[in-house]
N, C-alpha and C positions, 0 to 999 in steps of 0.2 A: 201093475205099473205106477202105483200111487208114489212110489219113492222117487220116480222120475219127473214128477210134476214140479212145475216151478211155483215158489211161494209168490203170493201177491204183494209181500212186504220186502221181498228181496232187494227191490230197487229203492227202498226208502232211504233217504239221505238226509243227514242234519242240515238244517238251515244255520249257517253261522252269522248271527246278527251283527250288524255295525255296532260301534261303540255307543252311539246314542240311543241304541235301542236296549242297552244293558243298564243295570243298576251299578254305577261307579263312585269312586270317592269313599268307600267304606274302609274301615281298618280292622281286617281280621287279625292279623299279627300271627305270631307263633303260638298256635293253639296247643294246649296240654294234651297228654295222651288220655284217650278214652275209647271206648268201643262203640261210640256213636258216629254218625256221619256229618254231624256239625251243621246240617241244614235240614229243614223239613218243610213241606208245603201241603196246603189244604186247596180247596176250590175258591177260597177267598184270600188267604193270606200266605206269605212265606217268612219263616223266621230263622235266624242263623246266629252262630256265635260271633261275638266281636271282641275286640282288645280294648277292655275297660278296666282292667285290674281286678275285677270281681265277677260275679255271675249275672251277667246281663246279656240280652238277646236283642239283635236288631229285628225290627217287626215293620213289614211293609205289604201293602196290597199285592195281590199276586201279579198283576199286570204293571206294576210300577217300573219306571225307567228313569234315567238321568242321574246326575251327580248328587250325592248326599252327604257332602263334606261336613256340613255344620247343621243338617236338617234330618239326620236319622233318628226316628222315633225308637226309643229303648224300652225293653221290658226288664225292670230291675228285679230280677226274680229270686237271686241267692246271693249268700255271702261269699261263695267261692265258684269255681269254674263248673260250668253247666255240662255234664257228660253226655245227656241224651235229652231228646224231646220228642213228642208225638202229638198229632192232631186227632181228634175224634173222628172215626169215618162217617158219623152221623150229623156232625155240626162242625163247620169249618172255622168257627171262632173259639171252640174249647180246645185248649192246649195243656198238656201235661208236661212238666219238667223235673229233672232230677240232678243232683249235684254232687261234688266232693263234700259238701257240708252235711251229707247224710239225709237231707230232706227230699220230699215229693210233693210238689205242689201242682194245683190246677188253676188255671187262668181262663177268664172269658174276655177275649179281645173285643172291645166294642166295634159295632159296625160303622159308626160315624168316624170321623177323621181321628185317627189314633195318634197321640202326642207323647204317650208315655203311661207306664203303669208300674205300680209297686205294691198293690194290695191284692192278694190272691183270692180266688173264689172259695178255696179251701185247702188246708194243708194236712196231709196224712201223718200218722204217727212217725216219729223220728226213727231211722233205722240204726242198726249197730255199726255201721260202716258206709263207706260212700256207695251210693247207688249207681250202677253201671249202665242199665237199660230200662226203659219204660215203652210199653206197647199195649194200645187199647185193643180190646176184643174186637174181631171183624164183624161179628153178627149179633152180639148182645149188647145192649146198652149197660152203661154203669158198671162195666167189668174192666179191670186193668191189671196187667201183668208187669211185674218189675224183678230185676235181679239185683242182689247185693251180697258180694263175696260168693259164698257157696250155696246161698239160699234163693230159691224161686218163689215168689209170693204172688198170689192171686187176690186182688182187692175187690171188696164190695164197695163202690163208691158212694152208694146211697147211705150205707152206714158208716163210711169212712173208716173202714177197719179191715184187716186181713181176714179172707175167708179160708184159704189154703195156703200151706207153705210146704215146699219140697225141699228136703235137706240131704238128698242122696249123692249129690256132687262131691268129690273129693277135693276139688280145687275151684279157684275162682271161675264164675260163669262168664263167658265172653260174649255169647250172642244167644238169642232165642227167637223163635218165630212161630205165630199161630197158623194152624191149618185154615183154609178159607171158611169152613163152617164152624171153626172155633172148638172142635171136638178134641183135638190133640195139640200138643206144643213139641217142637224140636228144640234142643239146646246144645250148645257146645261149651266145653270147659277148658281150663288149662291143664287138666290131666290127660288131654288128648283122647277125650271120649265123647262120642255123640249119643245123646239120649233122646228117645221119643217118650213123651211124658203125656199121662192122662192126668190133667190137673184136678179133676173132680175126685179122683181117688188118691191123688197126691202120691203117685208111684210112677216109676219107669216101666213102660211097655216093651220097648226094644233098647238095646245098646250095643254100640259097635265102636271099633278103633276109628278115630278121627285121623287128623293130619300129623304127620311126624314132627313137625316143628311146634314149639310152644308159644309162638308169636300169636298175634290176633287173628281171629277166625270169624267169618260171617256165615250165617245160614238163611235160607228162605225155602217155602214150601211152594213147589211149582204148581201153582193153581189148585184146582179140586182134585189133582191126581194123588196117587200115593208115592210120588217122587219127591225127594229132598235134594236140594243143591247146596253145597258148601264150598266156601273158598278159604284157603290158608297157606301154609308154607310146609314144605318137605323138610326133612332133617338136615339137608344141605342148604337150607335157606332159599329154596326155589319156590315161587308161587305156583299154586295148584288149585284147580277146580274138580271136584267130584261130585257124582250123583248117586244116591242111594235109592233102592226100592225098600219101602217099609216093611214089606212082607219078607224080604230076605236081605238083611243089612250085613251079612258076613262079608260081602264083597261089594265093591261099588260097581254100579252099571257102566259108569264110563269115567275116565279120568283124563283131564286135559292139563297138560304141563306148560308152564310159561316161563319167562325169563327169571334170572336170579337178581332182578333189579333191586336197587337199594330202596326203591320206592315202597309205599306201605301196602297194606291189605288191599285186595281187589274187591271192591263194593259191588255186589251184584244186585241188579234191578230186573224184575221180570213182569212182563204185562201177559196175564193170562188170556185175554181177549185175542190178541195178535200172536201169542207165543214168541214174542220178541225178548231177547235177553241181552243185557248190557253189562259190561264189566268196566269199572273205572277204579284204577289204582290211586290210592292216596300219594300224591307228590308226583304222579304221572301227568303228562299233557295229552294223552290220547285216550279214546274210548273205543272199546271193542264190542261190536255188534254181532250176535250169534242168534241162531234160530233153534227152537226145540220142536222136535217132531217125533211122534210115536210110530211113524211109518217109514222114515228114513233109515239108511244102514247105519248112521250114526246118531245117536239120540239127540246130541248137540252138535250143531255144525257152525263153524265160524263163517260169517258173510263178508264183514269188511270192519276197517278200523279207521277213525278219524283222528287226525292230529290237531290240537287246538293251540292257541297262542300262549296260554299260561297254565301253570300246574294246578291240579285239583287240591284244594283244601277240604272239600266235602262235595257231596252230590245227593240230590234228590228227585224223585218223580213227581209230576203233577197229576192229581186225580183226573180220571177220564172225563168227567162231567165238565171240566173246565177247559177241554181242547176245542180248538177251532176245526170242527168236523168239515165245515164248508170249504176249507183249504186242504182237505185230506191229511190233517195232522193226526197221526195216530199214536204218537208218543211224544211228550215233552220233558226233557230233563233240565234241572237247575244246577249249573256248575257254580260252586263257590270258590273264588280264588283270594289272593291276598288283599285284593282291594275291589273285587267286583262280584256281581252275581250275573251269570251269562245265561240266558234261556236258550236251549238247543232244541229246536222243534224237528222231529222226524216225519217228513211228509212223503206220501207215495204219489209219484207224478201221474197225472191223469190229463186227457186232452182238454176236459171241460171241468170247471169248478163251479158251475151254476146249479147243478143238482147235487142232492145228497147221495153219495156212493154207499148204499147199504151193505154191499159185499165186503167193505174194508171195516164196518163197524158193527159187529154183533152186539146183541143186547148185553148191557154191562150191569154190575151190581148197583141197586138202588141206594140213594142216600138215605135209607131208613132201616132202622134195626129190625131184625126179623123176630126178636124175643127180647123180653126184659131179663134183667139180672137174677130175679127170682126164679123165672122160668128156666133159664140156663143152669142154675145152681140146683134145680130140681131134676135135672137130667134130660132137658129138651134139647134137641139139635135141629131146629127149624131152619130149612135152607133159605138163603138170601133171595130177596125179590129182585127182578131184573126189569131194566127200563131201556128204552130205545133212545139212541142218540140222535134220532132224526129230529132237527128242529121244528119241523112242521107239526110233529105230534106235541111239541112242547112239554115232553114228560120229564125231560132233564131239568127244567126250571120250575116245574111245579113242586109246590111244598107238599110233603106226604101227608095224607090224611089218616086218621085213625086215632085211637087212644093211647097207642104205645108211645112213650116219651122217645125223643130222638136225642136228647142229651140229659145227663144226670141232673135231677132236681136238687142241686147242693145248696147248702146254706153256708155263707162265709162265717168261719169260726176260727179261733186260734188253734195253733198246734197243740196236741197233747204233751204236757211238760212231763218228762220222765222222773223229775225230782218230786213231783206231787204225789201224796199218798194215794192208795186206792180209793179211799172215801171221797176225795176230791174228784177223781175220774168218774165215779159213779153219780155225784152230784151234777157234773157237767153234762152227763148222759141224760139225766132228768130234766135239766133245763132245757136241753136240745129237743127233747120230746115234747116239752110243753110249748115250745116255740113252733114246732111242726106236728100238731096233732094229726094231720091227714096222712103223714107218711107212715104207713102201718109197718114198714119194714124196721122202723126204729123202736117198736115196742119191745123187742126181745133183745135188744143190744145190751152187751155187757163188755165194756172196753177191755182189751186184753191187758194183762199185767205187763207193764213196761220195765225193763232192766234199766239200770242206771248206765247210760252210755258214757263213753269218753267225752270230755269237752269238744265242742266244736273247734276245728282248726282254725278258722277265721271267724273274727266277729265284726271287723271294721268294714263298714259299707259306706262311709261318708267320704268327703273330699278332704284330703289331709294335705297341709302345705309343709313345705320343707325348705331350708335355705339352700340346699344341695340338689333341689329337684331338677334345675336346669344346668347341672354342671356341664362343662364343655371340654372335650379331650381335642388337643391340636398338636400335631407332629412340630417339633422344633426345627429350626433352619438345618438345611443339609450339611452345612459346614460342621455340625455337631456329630455327623454320622461316622461310622466305622464302615467302611466299604470292602467289598471283596472277601466276605466270609466264605471259606471253602472247607470241604471235608467235614461238615457239620454232622455229627453222629445222632441218629434218630432211633438207636437201638437200646437206649437205657429203659429200665423198667418203668412201668406207669406210675409206680409209687415215687419216684424221684421227680423233683422239680426240674431238673436238668438245665438250671441257669441260676447263677448267683451273681449279685452286684453290691459294691459298695461305693463310697465317694471316689475311690481310685481306680479300681479294677472292675472289668466284667470277666467272668469264667464261664465256659461251656464246653462240653465234650466233643472230642474229635473222633472220627472214625478211623478204624485200623486196629492193629494189635498193640497190646501193651498197656491199654487203658490210659489213653491221653486226655489231659485237660488242658484247654488253651486258657492263658491269661493275657488279657489285653488291657492296657491303660486307658480308662474311660476319658481322663482329662487330656488325652492326646489324639483327637480324631485324626484318622489316617486310612490309607488304603492298604489293607494287609498284603503281604507278599503271596504270589501264587503258590509258592512251596517253601518248606524250611521254616514254618512258623515255629518258634520256641514254645514248648509246652512242658507240662509236668508229666512225667512218665511213671505211671503207678506200678507197672509190672504185671498186672492182671486186670481183668474188664472192671470198670467202675460201675457200681450199682447206685451210689448215691454221693453227694458231696455237699459241704456247706462252708461258709465263710464266717470266721470269728467276728462278731460284732464290735469287739473292743480292740482287735488288732487286725487293721486293714490288710496285712501282709501274711495272714495265718489262714490255711485252709485245711479241712478234714475231709478225707475221702473214705468211703466203705467200699472195699474191693472184694472180688470174688475169691481171692485167696483165703478169705476168712479174717483178715486183719483190718484194722481201721488205722490209717496212716495220716499223720500230722505234717503239712508241708509249710515251709517258710519261704515266701516270695521275696527276692531281692529288692532293694530300693530302685524305684524306676521301673520295675518289671522285669520280666525274663528276657536275657539276651542269648541264652542257650537252653537246651532241654535239660530240665531238672530231674534227676533220677535218684537222688538220696533224701528220704524223708528226715524230718527233724525228729519225730517221735513215732514208734509204731505200738499201737495198742493191740495186745492179744489176750484173748480170753473166751471169745465166743466159741461154741461148738460146731457152728454152722456159719454159713455166709451172712454177714451183716448187710442189711438192706436199706437203713435209714440212719442218719446222723443229725443231731440238732444241738447246737451250743446253748448253754444256759444264758438266760437274758439279763441276769443281773450279777452273777458271780464270775469272775474270770477264771479260766483254767478248768471249767466244768463242761463236760460233754455227755450227751446221752445217745445211745446207740441201740437199735433194735436189731434182732437176728432171726433167721429162719429157725433157730433152735427154741423160738417162742419165748425168749427172755429179752428183757430190757436192761442194759447195763448202763451205770452212771459212772463216769471216769473222772479221776482226778489227773488231768494231762501232765502237770508238773511231776507227779509220781509215777505216771505211765501205769496206773493201776486202777481197776475197776472196784470201787468201794461199796457200791449198792447194786444189787441184782433183783430186778422186778419180776415177778412171776404172775401167773393167773391167765394168760392167754391159751386157749385152745387151737387157735389157727394164726396164720402169719399177720403181723402187724402191718397196716396199710398206711397209716399216718400217725404222727405223734407231735405235740406242742407243748411248750412250757406256758404257764400263766405268766403274765407279765411281771409279777413280783417274784417269781421263781419258787413259790411254795408248792405248786402243784404241777403234775404232769398228766396230760390227758392223751389217750390212745383211742384208735378206732381199728378194728381188725376184721379179718375175713370171716370171722364167726358172727358177723353182724351184732357186734357188741361195742358199746361206748364205755370206756373205762377212765376213772380218775384215781391217781395215785398222790399219796403224801410220802415221797421217797424216804424222808428221814424218819418216819414214824413207824411205818411198816412196809414190807415188800408186797403185800397183796393189796388189790384195789379198795379204796374207801367207798367208791360208788361204782355201780355197774347198771347199765340200761341198754334198751334196745336201740341199735344203730340202723343204718341203711340196710334194707332187705338183700339188695343186690351186692354181689361179691366182686364186681369187675374193678372197683377201685373207690377210694374215698379219701377225704381231707378233714382235718380238724383245726380249728383256731380258736383262740380265746377272745372274747369281746363283751359288749354290752354294758350295762350299770356296773361301775366299780369292777369290770373285768371278770365277773364271776359266771358269765354266760359261755356256752360252747356253741359255735357254729360248725355244723358237720354238713358236708357236701358228698353225695354218693349217688346210688343208683336204686330205683325201686324194683319191685318184682317185675315189671314190665319193660326193664332196661331204660326207663325214663329217669332223667337226672333229677334229683331232689335236693332241696336245702332244708335243713332242720335246725331249729333254735332250742337249746337245752339250758336249764339252770343247773350248774354243776353240782349243786347241794342237794338235787333230786332228779335222778336221771330216769326215773320210772316211766316218764311220759315226756314227749317234746312239747315246748311251749307253743310252738308253731311249725308247720311244715309247708314248704312252697314247691310246687313243681315246675321244673324249667323245661328247656327244649330237649328234645331226643337227639342224642349224639354218643358216639362210642367213647369219647375222651372225658376224663375227670376233671370237674371245675376245680381249680386251684386258688385258694381264697387269699387275699391280703386285707387286713383289718386296720384302718387308720382310726386310732383310739381318740384322737383330737376331734375329728369330725364325725365319728360313729359311721363312716361310710365303709362299706365293705364292697371290695372289687373281687370279681371272679374272672379268671382267664383259663385257657384250655388250648392245648397243643391242636394246631390245625384249624383253629376258629378264625373268624373275621370279626368278632365282636368282644369287647371287654365290657362284662355286665357290672352294673353299679347298683347297690342297694344301701339302704339305711336301716340301721339296727336302733330299735326305740323301745322304751319301756312300755309304750302303748301297744295294746293288741292290735294285729297279730304279730307285732315285734319286727318284722322285716318287711320294708316297703321298697318298692321298685322306683329307681331313678332313671335319669337318662343315660342310655348306654352309648358307647363309644364304638363305632364300626370302622373297620380299616379297609382299605382297597383290596388287600390280598391276605391270604392266611398268614399267621404268625406261628413261631414255634414256642416261644416262651416270653414271659414278662417279668421284670423284677422291679421293685420300688426302692427309692433312695430315701435318706434321712430327710427330716423336715427342714433342715437348716439350709438345704440347696434351693428351696422354693423361693421363688420371686414374689414375696408377699405384696409388693406395690402393684403388681398385676393379678393380685387376688388369686395367685397360684397356690393351692392347698395340698397338691401331691405331684410328684414327678416320677415318671416310670422310665425304664429302659426295656425296649422291645427287641427281641431277637427274631430277625427274619431269615429266610433261607441264604441270602447272600449278603445281607447288611444289618447293621444294628443302629437303631435311631432311638431318639429321646421324645417322650410325650409329656406334655404339660396339661394337667387338669386344673381348670379355673372355674370360678363362679362369677357370672356377669353381675356386676354392680354398677351403680350410678356415681356415687361420690368416691371415686377411686384415689382422690388425693388424700383421703384419710386412711388410716390403718383399720382395717376390718376386724376390731377386737372381738366381734361376736363369732367369727369364723376362726380365729386363730387364739385360742387359749394358750396359757403357758405350756409348752411341750416338754414331754418327759425326754431327758437326754440318755436315750437307750443305747448310745454309742460309746457310753463311758460306764465302767463297772462300779458298783456300789459296795462289792465284798470281794475277798479273795477266796480261793477254792477251800482253804483250810477254814475260814470263818464259816462258810456255808455248810460244809460237812459237819462242823461241830454245833449246828443248830442256830446260828445267827441268821437273821433277816435283815436286810437293808433296803432303803428306798432310794432310787436315783432321783438326782436333783431336777428342778424344772427351769426351763429357759424361755424368757420372753422372746417373741419373734418380731416385735415392734421396732423398726428402724428409729434411730435417734431423731431423724428430721420429720417425722410424721405424727400427727395427732391422731388419737383414737377416734373412731366414729362415734363412740357414746358420748364424747365431749364436743361433737360438732354442734354449732348453733342451729337451733330449730327454724325452720323456715316459716314465714308469716303465713297464716292460713289464707287460702285463695277464697276471695268473696263468691258466694254462690248467686246465681241469678234468681234461684228460688230456694227458699228454706222453709220446710214445713213447720219448723218451730215458731216461725213469725206469722202464724195465721191471724186473722182479725178476731178481735174478743167478741163482737157482736156480729151475728150474721144479718146481712142487710136485706130488705125486701126487694122485690123486682121493681116496684115503683120508686124506691129510693135509689136503686142503681140506674133506672132511666133518667130520673132527674139530675142525678150527678154527671151522666154522660151528656145531657144537653147543656149543663152549665159549662162543662169544659170545652164543648164544641163552640159555644158563644164567646168564650174567652179567646179562643184561637182565631175566630173569624172577626172579631170585633163588632160594633153596632154601627151600621151604616145609615141609620134613619135619618139623621141629620145632614148627610152629605148630598149635594146636588147629584142628578143623573148626568151622564155625558151628553145627552141631547139637549139638556137645559142649558148647557154652556154654548151651543151653537148660536150664531148670529142669524136672525130672521130676515125676511124681505118685506117691503111695503106692499099694500094691496093694489096700488096702481101700477106696480111693476108686472103684475100678472095680467094678461088679457086672454080671452078665449078665441081660439081661431074660428074664423067664420066659415072656413071651408070644411065643416064637419061632414063626414061622409060615413054612411052605414052605421050611424049611432056612436061612432068613436070620437073622442075628444083628445085633442092634442095640446098640452099646456107647455107654453115656451117662456122661458125666462130671459129677460132683456139682458141680464149680466149672467152668462153661463157659469161663472165661477161660484155664484151664489147658489147653484143648483145642488141639492143633495145627492149624494152618490147613488141612492137607489133610483132617483129620477134619472141620472145620467146613464144608468144602465138601460132603463126603459128606452131613452131617446136613441 
């Protein structure tokens, strides 16, 4: 009948704290994709990811609360995003971190007031790729596990070198977890396999099929049992939880199916003492509480779920020794949101809280290692010690005794440089041996041979200033809007920008048969008719279209019919449906999917097709004169260099290619592009326009932005991970300001970055956020900008029902001057420098430059310099000689005398009073009781003090 017994913890309910009991005012931001939970806690501290533009963590005492807007202590740990972190189970101040920058570092957080830290306790040898997970051994000190790509590494922290490496995985390791006694590990990888690993034999003990989906997975060992719990996704993108028995992993013991929410992975948390299981999905706003039981009919039984106010960015559990047991707090979770850390206490209701309820708190593992690293590496599996949580016994607060260390005795030393020869590494080992002669474990150390890894992606960790750091986006007045946009087509392929603008027209696709493109005058804001809007009728579905930069009334459209048609828009815009193209370009063997006009020569057009070729057309001759080859899969994006000499493409085969079309039809440079095949964009930019900026998707469907030098595509100069979203980032590069804008269909943000020669070459600026999702964005020529208002860019934003103008400005003080540091002479890219015949014959041309300075404005560089403001104190004007204390006292007294003057020669006020004669005084003969009464014959002569007595 045990299966019908009620659990003591079934009525445990979370206590939702008030706002003042939480940590608020932090800035977590849009976290990059990783397989970590973004927050961890020990019995002393909590650490969590924050939005700082680099690899920093917020660090706070565990019980901290209140606003931390400007007082959040930071651990400046890495040069790139921190993917995971873990506290030592034996020392609440020892923290391990790993990052995109391929480094693993250990930190000792000081017990006194923490104000910031940037120097690690030690740094392990650099890995060959970004490190995904780190996890301390649960029972042995100085042992750490880490995963990097397909490799699982077990570290000897005393020697600061890898002890075992497991390379049996066929794809990226997503999660791993130790068994409670540390004898085994369980891992999950992107190859959809679950491995049970014996780390000391560096081999897999058991293997089974994991989850059908290739998204994120999480694993944990259910206490000291032989059961493993995992969370992941099915092939149909539904979230799922499974339980396996290690002795028979061919089939799960139990499977729980959940919703197909767009939220992230279900993060599992298990308390082996109470057998309480919690599931919190990234991006969800609720927590599910389940119970694990060996005797119930169902191994895992859902109990309840709790809805919270904000979505989870991450979640962590608090160690058992830090709980308030006298309040019957059995579990505490820390919820990380976009701006706060919320403690969620699960308490069991009891009638009285004056006594310790031992039935709720069985003995838990002690904060003491049961063995050293040397013992564990030697094959020992000593079980963990247990302690009581009863405060009266004070065992939970006692420091463990014994000779076994509770934390690694590490010496701070620099990371091993991979570029140094082996001799230098051996010399460093000898030096470390001399510095720590008592550490016998270092006597036999021979540093492993380090391969030369790729250059770290990010090297910039300081604060960088930019003129455009605080750019502001502002919608222009509604009188400039085009209202009542109807029948907008959203079915164009993702390769197309689906929106084109110039100074005179805006063009966008319409839904319906025949491939319609609406052409609306931009300079005539109006309300469009409900029906009967004149449009270009292409005859078949439109796959892409582009406007001629030199002819505002010409448009090229790639159609499903296999042709590229050129259309001429009448003066003033369309008054009726246009059905006859000006020119039809025929030559592709399959559907053309992209069209791009040449940026310098008029009448030159490039088009890519599903036949895997790129053709360059002379529109005047209606003939393809050049056909580029070399693609093995569909071209996703292509872009001309600003001088028109090169053409860059990025294709579905994850390759970036650069062509010199007039010299050869095969690429002159080929390099690795975005790993994902969902979509990509490429644009030229950077110093002298020789760099390529490529946006696409990584292997985990996260959006990435990479910067390449077109002269060497073997490796990206820098790579930046952006938010996770299904739509591709579409770039626009403003070469005058080096500002790179990114926009995407269905987004509410226009992202802004600056491209610089300084590593890591791409720096984040202030983003512009809209109130509602937009469909597309197009940018106008520089000459439309109002430089008097310091407007450096103007965009046209297409919404579902209207079109509006956006102004991007830089805040400045002296706006009466022309800001010549922001507005260099701009390239007149709306006027051609060559004809098509000249370009095809090999000539190159440069477009002229135009000054944007109005005639009535003086440049800022010629503004008179303001007089320097006098300082109250200037350290440059210190006294030449240092005066003694006696000299300072004498000067002080002299100055006081000068201010008070000398009154020695002045009479006192009482000396100026008129006295009385002696005969005017008489003594009253009627003295009684020894008292004398003095009487004046003339009362006016009586001093005031005497009058008071009288």
